[in-house]
C-alpha positions in Angstrom: 104.5 39.3 117.9 102.7 37.0 120.4 103.7 33.4 120.5 100.4 31.4 120.8 102.1 28.1 121.3 101.2 26.4 124.6 104.5 25.7 126.4 102.8 22.9 128.4 101.5 21.0 125.4 104.2 18.4 125.8 102.6 17.2 129.1 99.5 15.9 127.4 101.3 14.6 124.4 103.8 12.6 126.4 101.1 11.3 128.7 99.0 10.2 125.8 102.0 8.4 124.4 102.3 6.5 127.6 98.6 5.6 127.5 98.9 4.3 123.9 101.8 2.0 124.9 99.9 1.0 128.1 102.8 2.2 130.2 100.7 4.7 132.3 99.9 4.0 136.0 96.2 3.5 136.7 96.0 4.1 140.4 93.7 1.9 142.5 92.3 3.2 145.7 92.8 1.5 149.1 89.7 2.2 151.1 90.7 1.7 154.7 93.8 0.4 156.4 96.5 -1.6 154.8 95.6 -5.1 156.0 95.8 -8.6 154.5 92.1 -8.5 153.7 91.2 -5.1 152.6 89.0 -3.1 150.2 90.4 -1.8 146.9 88.3 0.1 144.5 85.2 -1.1 146.4 86.2 -4.8 146.1 87.2 -7.0 149.0 90.6 -8.5 148.2 93.6 -10.3 149.6 96.5 -7.9 149.6 99.6 -9.4 147.9 101.5 -6.3 146.8 102.0 -4.2 149.9 105.5 -3.7 151.4 103.9 -4.0 154.9 105.9 -7.2 155.5 105.1 -7.6 159.2 101.6 -6.3 159.1 102.4 -3.4 161.4 100.8 -0.6 159.4 97.5 -1.1 161.2 98.9 -2.5 164.5 97.1 -1.2 167.6 100.3 -0.4 169.4 101.5 1.8 166.5 98.2 3.6 166.3 98.0 4.2 170.0 101.6 5.6 170.1 100.7 7.9 167.2 97.5 9.2 169.0 99.4 9.8 172.3 102.2 11.7 170.5 99.6 14.0 168.9 98.2 14.7 172.4 101.6 15.4 173.9 103.5 17.0 171.0 100.9 18.3 168.5 100.2 17.5 164.9 103.4 18.8 163.3 107.0 19.8 164.2 106.8 23.3 162.9 110.2 23.4 161.1 113.2 21.6 159.7 115.3 19.9 162.3 118.3 22.3 162.1 116.2 25.2 163.0 113.2 24.5 165.4 111.9 21.1 164.3 114.3 18.9 166.2 112.0 17.4 168.9 112.9 15.1 171.7 110.8 12.4 170.1 113.0 12.5 167.0 116.1 12.1 169.2 114.6 9.2 171.0 113.7 7.5 167.8 117.3 7.7 166.6 118.6 6.5 170.0 116.3 3.5 169.8 117.1 2.8 166.2 120.9 2.8 166.8 120.4 0.4 169.7 118.3 -1.9 167.5 120.8 -1.8 164.7 123.7 -2.2 167.2 125.7 0.7 165.9 127.1 4.0 167.2 124.4 6.3 165.8 121.5 6.6 163.4 119.9 9.5 161.6 116.2 9.7 160.4 115.4 11.2 157.0 112.0 12.1 155.6 112.1 9.2 153.2 114.3 6.5 151.9 114.5 8.3 148.6 115.8 11.5 150.3 118.6 9.4 151.9 119.9 8.2 148.5 119.3 11.4 146.5 120.7 13.6 149.3 123.6 11.7 150.8 125.2 9.8 147.9 126.2 13.0 146.1 127.9 14.2 149.3 129.9 11.0 149.8 131.5 11.2 146.4 132.3 14.3 144.4 134.7 15.5 141.7 137.8 13.2 141.7 135.9 10.3 143.2 134.3 7.2 141.8 130.9 5.6 142.5 130.5 1.9 141.5 126.9 0.7 141.3 125.1 -2.6 140.7 123.3 -2.5 137.3 119.9 -3.3 138.9 120.1 -0.8 141.8 116.9 1.1 142.8 116.0 4.3 140.9 116.7 6.4 144.0 120.3 5.2 144.1 120.6 5.9 140.4 119.3 9.4 140.9 121.7 9.9 143.8 124.6 8.9 141.6 123.5 11.2 138.8 123.4 14.1 141.2 127.0 13.5 142.1 129.9 15.0 140.2 131.9 11.8 140.7 132.9 9.4 138.0 130.6 6.4 137.6 131.0 2.7 136.8 128.5 -0.1 136.8 129.1 -3.8 137.5 126.9 -6.7 136.3 124.2 -7.7 138.7 125.6 -9.3 141.8 128.7 -10.4 139.7 131.7 -10.2 142.0 134.1 -11.0 139.3 132.9 -8.0 137.4 133.0 -5.8 140.5 136.6 -6.9 141.1 137.4 -6.2 137.5 136.1 -2.6 137.8 138.1 -2.1 141.0 141.3 -3.5 139.5 140.9 -1.1 136.5 140.3 1.8 138.9 143.7 1.2 140.4 145.3 1.6 137.0 143.8 5.1 136.6 146.1 8.1 136.7 145.3 10.0 138.8 143.6 7.4 141.0 140.1 8.3 142.4 140.3 10.2 145.7 137.5 8.0 147.1 135.6 5.0 145.9 132.0 4.3 146.9 130.3 1.0 146.1 126.5 1.2 146.2 124.1 -1.7 146.2 120.6 -2.7 147.1 120.6 -5.2 149.9 117.4 -7.0 148.6 116.5 -6.2 145.0 112.9 -5.1 144.8 111.9 -6.6 141.5 113.5 -10.1 141.8 113.7 -10.6 145.6 117.3 -11.7 145.5 120.0 -10.8 148.0 123.2 -8.9 147.2 126.4 -10.8 148.3 127.2 -8.0 150.7 129.8 -10.1 152.5 131.8 -10.5 149.3 131.3 -6.9 148.4 132.6 -5.8 151.8 135.7 -8.0 151.3 136.5 -6.5 147.9 135.9 -3.0 149.2 138.3 -3.6 152.0 140.9 -5.0 149.6 140.7 -1.8 147.5 140.1 0.8 150.2 136.5 1.5 149.2 133.4 2.6 151.1 130.3 0.5 151.0 126.7 1.9 150.9 123.9 -0.6 151.2 120.2 0.3 150.6 118.5 -2.2 152.9 114.9 -0.9 152.4 113.6 -4.4 151.7 115.9 -6.2 154.2 114.9 -4.3 157.4 112.4 -6.2 159.5 113.0 -9.2 157.2 116.6 -10.4 157.3 119.0 -10.8 160.1 118.6 -11.3 163.9 115.1 -10.2 164.8 114.8 -8.3 161.5 117.9 -6.2 162.0 118.7 -6.3 158.4 121.4 -7.3 155.9 124.5 -6.4 158.0 123.2 -8.7 160.7 122.2 -11.3 158.1 125.8 -11.6 156.9 127.2 -11.2 160.5 129.3 -8.2 159.3 130.8 -5.5 161.4 130.4 -1.8 161.2 133.8 -1.5 159.5 132.5 -3.7 156.7 129.4 -1.7 155.7 130.0 2.0 156.2 126.5 3.3 155.4 123.5 1.1 156.1 120.4 2.8 154.7 116.8 1.7 155.6 113.2 2.8 155.6 110.3 2.8 158.0 107.8 2.6 155.2 108.0 -1.1 154.6 108.4 -3.7 157.4 108.1 -1.0 160.1 104.7 -0.1 158.8 105.1 3.8 159.0 107.1 6.1 156.8 110.6 7.7 156.7 114.2 6.8 155.8 117.3 6.4 157.9 121.0 5.6 158.0 123.0 3.8 160.6 126.7 3.6 161.2 129.5 5.6 162.9 129.0 8.9 164.7 131.3 10.5 162.1 128.8 9.4 159.4 125.8 10.9 161.2 127.6 14.2 161.9 128.7 14.4 158.3 125.2 13.6 156.9 123.3 16.1 159.1 125.6 18.8 158.1 125.9 18.1 154.4 122.8 16.4 153.1 120.3 19.0 151.8 117.4 16.6 151.7 117.8 16.3 155.5 118.6 20.0 156.1 115.9 21.5 154.0 112.8 19.3 154.6 110.4 19.6 157.5 110.8 16.9 160.2 108.4 14.1 160.7 105.2 14.8 162.6 105.4 13.5 166.2 102.8 10.8 165.5 105.1 9.3 162.8 108.2 9.3 165.1 106.2 7.7 167.9 104.8 5.0 165.7 108.3 4.2 164.4 109.4 3.8 168.0 106.5 1.5 168.7 107.5 -0.6 165.6 111.0 -1.0 167.0 109.5 -2.1 170.3 107.5 -4.8 168.5 110.5 -6.1 166.6 112.6 -6.3 169.8 109.9 -8.0 171.9 107.7 -10.0 169.5 109.9 -12.2 167.3 106.9 -14.1 166.0 106.2 -11.5 163.3 109.5 -12.1 161.5 109.1 -15.9 162.0 105.5 -15.9 160.5 106.8 -13.8 157.6 109.3 -16.5 156.7 106.8 -19.4 157.2 104.4 -17.7 154.8 107.3 -17.0 152.4 108.5 -20.6 152.3 105.0 -22.0 151.9 103.9 -19.7 149.2 107.1 -20.0 147.1 106.9 -23.8 147.4 103.3 -24.0 146.4 103.4 -21.4 143.5 106.3 -23.4 142.0 104.3 -26.6 142.5 101.4 -25.1 140.5 103.9 -24.5 137.7 105.0 -20.9 137.9 108.6 -19.7 137.9 109.7 -17.5 140.8 113.0 -16.4 139.3 115.9 -15.6 141.7 113.7 -14.9 144.7 115.4 -15.5 148.1 113.1 -13.3 150.2 109.4 -12.5 150.8 109.4 -10.7 147.4 108.3 -13.5 145.2 107.9 -12.6 141.5 105.6 -14.9 139.5 107.3 -14.8 136.2 105.1 -14.4 133.1 107.1 -13.1 130.2 105.1 -10.8 128.0 103.8 -7.5 129.5 100.3 -8.0 128.1 100.1 -11.5 129.7 101.1 -10.1 133.1 98.5 -7.4 132.9 95.8 -10.0 131.9 96.9 -12.2 134.8 96.7 -9.3 137.3 93.2 -8.4 136.1 92.0 -12.0 136.5 93.4 -12.2 139.9 91.7 -9.0 140.9 88.4 -10.4 139.7 89.0 -13.4 141.9 89.7 -11.2 144.9 93.5 -11.1 144.9 95.3 -7.8 144.6 98.7 -8.3 143.0 100.1 -5.9 140.4 102.0 -6.6 137.2 105.6 -5.3 136.7 106.2 -4.8 133.0 108.6 -3.2 130.6 110.3 -0.7 131.0 110.4 -1.4 134.8 111.9 -4.8 133.9 113.5 -6.0 130.8 111.4 -7.0 127.8 109.8 -10.5 128.1 110.6 -10.5 131.9 107.2 -9.2 133.0 105.9 -10.7 136.2 103.3 -10.4 139.0 105.3 -9.3 142.0 103.8 -10.8 145.1 105.0 -9.7 148.5 104.4 -11.9 151.6 103.1 -10.6 154.9 103.4 -12.0 158.4 99.7 -11.5 159.0 98.5 -13.6 156.1 96.8 -16.8 157.2 97.1 -20.2 155.6 93.6 -19.7 154.4 94.6 -16.4 152.7 97.5 -18.0 151.0 95.6 -21.1 149.8 92.8 -18.9 148.4 95.4 -16.7 146.6 97.2 -19.8 145.2 93.9 -21.2 144.0 93.3 -17.9 142.1 96.8 -18.1 140.5 96.2 -21.6 139.4 92.8 -21.0 137.9 93.9 -17.8 136.1 97.2 -19.3 135.0 95.4 -22.2 133.3 92.7 -20.0 131.8 95.4 -17.9 130.2 97.6 -20.9 129.2 100.5 -19.7 131.3 100.9 -23.0 133.2 
């Protein structure tokens, strides 16, 4: 008997269910480079939702470095790094990154997601415990789920609750072999900063490792954009794994970790996302090196980012919007209902401002917002025009 049922029917059914609930992604098209004034779906707009914090994605120095690397090293690496894809330009990038981060060694992964999904399960296994902030990024959550370790969650940035979890752990019999505390450095939906200094102290008191995902802190926080470890003036014995990404403030793509030489040797031998994925094209590695050069030699980019952040946050609050817990260039404009956030985003786009709504289930119900992200290259004219659009749309929709 032949079964005529289509085994892929669920794909369309589940997609249609998302459409009915207005939870599907409708992808807009960026036509040209990621700049502060760009063209999206044929419309000229001010970009307020890119992670390109320092405006480096279209920087001439990065583009020239990429072009020269293609000429000298070709278009691709030809392999994974453990076999034949480990090029001198990859080694130089890691040397420069470790120097920038002021640590013993760094290792570049293909993406930030591949760091979390590939390394976290290797750091904690059967008999171990991973403790995670309840609002950690999905890539951390996936990494934790891939592990065979026990799991515990503490309330968002609540150090009393983290201490309670650690205290309860000590009462277990047998006690976990290893404890790994994982947290975002900057939380991408609210723009608040994890109290990594306090996390590090609790970890030290309880003999735990600390893993910080600093994707949104690199190029933003700390001395010259060196990230959250620098921001809190912590040592390398305080944060054992500092994860970051080249796809945001650095303007390119790729993930990385920084820490001890033992960490790097362990990761490159155990993390399958690193071992089994082709290495970055030479142009990518060269552009990342150029981005590090800029951060080391042109501090005005980080300075401008914070000037724009402080101005926009102050003015959007003056208009009457709530920016939640934001402490960083991620500035959520809190709206409440998902439908209202979508309407506000559409109005903004009509007015020439590209800023996307973040709605349930990405955030809790009635916590929908427009997530704006500041950029060092935005001018005061850009910001004032965007603020005017927010004020006009907010009044038209009775949100302010």
